[in-house]
N, C-alpha and C positions, 0 to 999 in steps of 0.2 A: 218128761219129753226131752229129746236132745235136738241139737242143731241139724240142719240138712247137710249131710256129708256126701250123699250119693243121689243123683237126679236122673230119673228115666226120662228120655226125650223121645217123643213119638213125632215123626216128621216124614216128609216125602222122600221117595227114592228117585225123584226127579226134582230139578231146581225150579220148575215152573216158568211162566213167561215174564213175570215181573222181577227185575234184578233185586228188588227189595227183599225178596225171600232168601236168596243166597247170602246177601249182606247181613240179614238178621241172624242167619246161621253162623257166620263168621264172628259177629259181635258176641253171640251167645257162647261159642266155644272159647273165645279169648277170655271172656268174663268168668266162665267156669274154671278155667286154668288158674287165673289170678286169685280166685276165691278159694282154691283148693277143694273144689267140689268135683267128685268123680262123675264122669259121664257114663251112663248106662244106656245103651241104645241097641238098635237092631242089627248092628255088625256090618252094615253095608259101606262100600267105598264110593257109592254113587249118590247123586241127588243131594238134597239138603242134609241127609244123614252123613254123607261123606264130608261135606263142608264143615259141619259142626265138629265131627271127629278130628279132621285135619287141624282145625283151629285149636282144639284142646291140646292135641299133641304138639303143635308148634309152640304153644305156650308152656310146655313142660308138664301138662296135666296128665291125669290118669283116665284111661278109657277102657271100659268093659264092653265088648261087642258080643251080642248073643244072636246067633243066626241058625236057622234050620239047615240041616245037611243038604237038602235039595237045592237051596239057593247057592251053596258053595260050588255046586256043579255048573251054575250059570255064571260063575266067575265074578260075582258081585261082592264077595267077602273082602273086608278091609284087612290087608295082611300086615299092617304096621301098628295095630292097636296094642295097648298094654297087655290085654288078655282077650282072647277070642274063645268063646264057648260055642261049640257046635251041638245043637239039639236034634232030637229025632222028629220033631213036629213043630208046627206053628204054635200049638197050644202050650207045649213044653217051653218054647221060647218066651211066650208072654208070662208064664208062671215064673220063670227065672228073672225076667225083667222086674216083675213085681217084688220078688224076694230080695233082690239086690238094691232096691231103691227106697229112699226116705220120702220122696215126693215125685210128682209126675208133671211134665210139661208137654202140652200139645202145641206144636208149631204147624205151619202150613203143610198140607200133604193131600194125598188122594184116599182111595178106598181103604188101604191098609191102615193109614193113620186114623181114619174115621172108626174103623173096627176097633183098634186099640183104645182110642179115646172113649168110645161108648162102653166098651167092656170095663175099663178101669173105673169109669163113673158109675156104672151099674153095680160093680162089686162094692163100691162105697155105699150106694143106696141100700144094698142088701146087708150092710154092716159087716162085711168081710174085712174091711180095713177102714182106717180113719186118717190116711195119709193125704197131705195137701195135693190138690190137682189144680194146675194153672193152664189157662188157654191164652196164648200170646197172640194178640190181635195185630198181626203184621199186614199192613196195607188193606185192612178191612176183611181179612181172611176168616175171622171168627164169626162174623154176623150170620152167614147162612147156617152154620152149625147151631148157634144159639137159637136162631129162628125155628129150627126143627124142634128143639126142645120146648120152646115157647108154644109152638103149635100143638104139640102133644099135651101140654098143660091146658091150653085153651079148649081143647076138644075132650078133656076129661080123662085122658089116658095116662096122665102123670100128675102127681101132686105138685102144687106150687113150690113146696120145700125142695124139690129137685134142683132149683136154681142155686141152692146153698151148697150143693155137692162140689162145686168148682168155683174158681175165681177167674174172671176175665181181667187180663192185665194188658195195658195198651202198648207196651213196647218191651224190647229185650232189656234195656237198662232198668225198667221198672220191675221186670221179673227178677233180675239180679238183686235189686234192692229188697224185694219180698223174700227171697231165699235167705238173706241175712237176718231177717226179722222173724220169720215164721218157724215154729218148732216142728220137728218131724212128728208125724202122727203115728198112731199105733197100727201095727200090722197084725192081721189075724193069721191063723194057720194056713199055709199054702195048700195043705191037704184038703181044705174046704173048697178050693177053687175048681 
């Protein structure tokens, strides 16, 4: 196993109402640039996505944005990233994010973030990969997500071992510490996704 060199970050295309969300994005981006970890993300210039990407770029870091073509028509693509990959669909985008990353981080966000988070956790449950998945608890944002999983476990729809598929980390500095310590997991064939 190798070190984490590339991190996929799933986060909001909006900044949300709590200033702590955008600040966490700035701290994350700055920390990734300092650590030499490439940001792999959804390619947007708006929301927390844009905040993280801008902070990585401002720190001299490397950013790979992956965005479906239809979103480029909405003028939300970040035009200053190191590399921008335009895909034909949302599914192809998620597959590329998976292929390019050694680990995954879920930050605050909305439905798209939930979709990406549940999908990457489900892929791990199905043993399609063994890459680390972190949920960063910015201002209590993780509690409802984890409560949904706990409810599924309590109602017999999911095995209690599902809680071991991801790690809740209480702050961005703690995430950056974990990225220095945790090895990259094994990735399965993207053809199976």
